[in-house]
C-alpha positions as CSV (number, residue, x, y, z in Angstrom):
1,M,-29.9,31.2,25.3
2,A,-26.9,29.8,23.5
3,S,-24.1,32.1,22.5
4,A,-22.7,32.4,19.0
5,E,-19.5,30.6,20.2
6,E,-21.4,27.6,21.4
7,F,-23.4,27.4,18.1
8,I,-20.1,27.5,16.1
9,W,-18.7,24.7,18.2
10,F,-21.8,22.6,17.6
11,E,-21.5,23.2,13.8
12,V,-17.9,22.1,13.8
13,V,-18.5,19.0,15.8
14,F,-21.6,18.1,13.6
15,A,-19.6,18.6,10.4
16,L,-16.8,16.3,11.7
17,V,-19.3,13.6,12.6
18,V,-21.0,13.8,9.2
19,A,-17.6,13.7,7.5
20,L,-16.4,10.6,9.4
21,V,-19.7,8.8,8.9
22,L,-19.5,9.4,5.1
23,F,-15.9,8.4,5.0
24,F,-16.6,5.1,6.6
25,I,-19.7,4.5,4.4
26,F,-17.7,5.0,1.2
27,Y,-14.3,3.7,2.4
28,Q,-14.8,0.2,0.8
29,N,-15.7,1.8,-2.5
30,F,-13.4,4.8,-2.2
31,S,-11.6,4.3,-5.4
32,S,-14.9,4.3,-7.4
33,I,-15.6,7.8,-6.0
34,F,-12.1,9.3,-6.0
35,P,-9.1,8.4,-8.1
36,V,-7.2,7.2,-4.9
37,G,-7.8,4.5,-2.4
38,C,-8.2,0.7,-2.3
39,D,-9.4,-1.1,-5.4
40,S,-10.1,-4.8,-4.9
41,N,-11.0,-5.3,-8.6
42,N,-7.5,-4.9,-10.0
43,G,-6.3,-8.5,-9.6
44,G,-4.1,-7.8,-6.5
45,L,-1.9,-5.2,-8.2
46,L,-0.6,-2.5,-6.0
47,Y,-1.2,1.0,-7.3
48,N,1.2,3.6,-5.8
49,Q,4.0,5.9,-6.9
50,F,6.5,3.1,-7.4
51,T,4.2,0.9,-9.6
52,Q,3.3,4.0,-11.5
53,A,7.0,4.6,-12.3
54,R,7.8,1.0,-13.0
55,Y,4.7,-0.2,-14.9
56,G,2.7,3.0,-15.7
57,Y,-0.1,2.0,-13.4
58,P,-2.3,4.8,-12.0
59,N,-1.1,6.1,-8.6
60,K,-4.0,5.4,-6.1
61,L,-1.7,5.9,-3.1
62,E,-2.2,2.3,-2.0
63,G,0.1,1.2,0.8
64,T,0.1,4.7,2.4
65,P,-1.3,4.9,6.0
66,L,-4.7,6.1,4.9
67,F,-5.1,3.6,2.1
68,R,-3.1,0.5,3.3
69,C,-5.0,-2.0,1.1
70,Y,-3.2,-4.8,2.9
71,L,-4.6,-8.2,2.1
72,T,-6.0,-6.9,-1.2
73,N,-3.1,-5.3,-3.1
74,A,-0.3,-4.3,-0.8
75,C,1.8,-7.1,0.7
76,Y,4.8,-6.9,3.0
77,D,7.4,-9.6,3.7
78,Q,10.1,-8.8,6.2
79,A,12.6,-11.2,4.6
80,T,12.4,-9.5,1.2
81,A,11.3,-6.0,2.2
82,N,14.8,-4.4,2.0
83,Q,15.5,-5.7,-1.5
84,T,11.9,-4.7,-2.5
85,C,12.5,-1.2,-1.3
86,I,15.8,-0.9,-3.1
87,T,14.3,-2.2,-6.3
88,N,11.2,0.1,-6.1
89,W,13.3,3.2,-5.5
90,C,15.7,2.3,-8.4
91,Y,12.7,2.0,-10.7
92,Y,11.2,5.2,-9.3
93,L,14.4,7.2,-9.9
94,N,15.0,5.8,-13.4
95,Y,11.5,5.2,-14.9
96,V,8.5,7.5,-15.6
97,N,5.1,5.9,-16.3
98,G,6.7,2.6,-17.3
99,V,9.3,4.1,-19.6
100,G,13.0,4.3,-18.6
101,N,16.5,3.0,-18.6
102,Q,16.7,-0.7,-17.6
103,Q,20.5,-0.7,-17.5
104,A,20.4,2.2,-15.0
105,V,17.9,0.4,-12.9
106,Q,20.1,-2.8,-12.8
107,S,23.1,-0.7,-11.9
108,C,21.2,1.0,-9.2
109,I,20.0,-2.3,-7.7
110,A,23.5,-3.8,-7.8
111,N,25.1,-0.7,-6.2
112,P,22.4,1.4,-4.6
113,P,23.2,5.1,-4.3
114,A,23.2,6.9,-0.9
115,K,19.7,8.4,-1.6
116,V,18.2,4.9,-2.1
117,L,19.9,3.5,1.0
118,Q,18.6,6.5,3.0
119,N,15.1,5.9,1.7
120,C,15.3,2.2,2.7
121,A,16.9,2.8,6.1
122,V,13.6,2.1,7.9
123,I,11.9,-1.0,6.7
124,S,8.4,-1.6,7.9
125,P,4.9,-2.0,6.4
126,S,4.5,1.8,6.6
127,N,7.3,2.3,4.1
128,T,5.4,2.2,0.8
129,A,8.5,1.2,-1.1
130,A,8.9,-2.0,0.9
131,L,5.5,-3.3,-0.3
132,M,4.9,-5.5,-3.2
133,S,1.8,-6.4,-5.2
134,C,0.0,-9.4,-3.6
135,S,-0.4,-11.0,-7.0
136,Q,3.4,-11.0,-7.3
137,S,4.0,-12.6,-3.9
138,T,4.3,-16.3,-3.3
139,I,4.5,-16.0,0.5
140,V,1.5,-16.7,2.7
141,A,1.0,-14.5,5.8
142,D,1.9,-16.7,8.8
143,N,3.2,-14.3,11.4
144,S,3.7,-10.7,12.2
145,T,6.5,-10.4,9.6
146,N,4.1,-11.0,6.8
147,I,1.1,-8.8,5.9
148,E,-0.7,-10.1,2.9
149,D,-3.6,-12.1,1.7
150,C,-3.9,-15.8,0.9
151,N,-2.1,-16.2,-2.4
152,L,-4.2,-18.2,-4.9
153,N,-1.1,-20.1,-6.1
154,V,-0.4,-21.5,-2.7
155,P,-2.6,-24.6,-2.0
156,T,-2.6,-24.2,1.8
157,C,-3.4,-21.1,3.7
158,I,-2.1,-20.2,7.1
159,Q,-3.9,-17.4,8.9
160,G,-1.5,-14.5,9.7
161,D,-1.5,-12.8,13.1
162,A,-0.3,-9.5,11.8
163,P,-2.5,-6.5,12.8
164,W,-4.2,-6.3,9.3
165,C,-4.5,-10.1,8.6
166,P,-8.2,-11.3,8.6
167,P,-9.0,-15.0,8.7
168,C,-8.1,-16.7,5.4
169,V,-11.1,-17.0,3.1
170,G,-12.1,-20.1,1.1
171,Q,-10.1,-22.5,3.3
């Protein structure tokens, strides 16, 4: 006969399995169920705390480890990531829901304060501030320094070999 402790252990494991299965079933349409997650129907616009501050877009936490959305909305380019990070933080510190002081932003970008430099000290695809909207990017993913989709404005498409780059579609 099973003890109460073994029964509780079974319930916990069963609940975790059910939760994981449901998560993976709904992951592709996560944003339609919850107000966060990847949304492939937004024209390649990145929805996170930085675009919320700069443009007033809703914050769906895109670009965070759980909701990367690479190749759909969140793009990373190593060559421009540092400047992207500085720009995003300057808007974040001086704008709220798309309303703010453009002069303060430009001053911040020209001479970033210590807080911005500290927040941009580590530049990688996991730094949400270093990401840009794929629709704003003109760079095609061609190696591990670029993580993004095939830009519609670029006539040729080179498949990226970065961890999250699937084969280019429509080519």
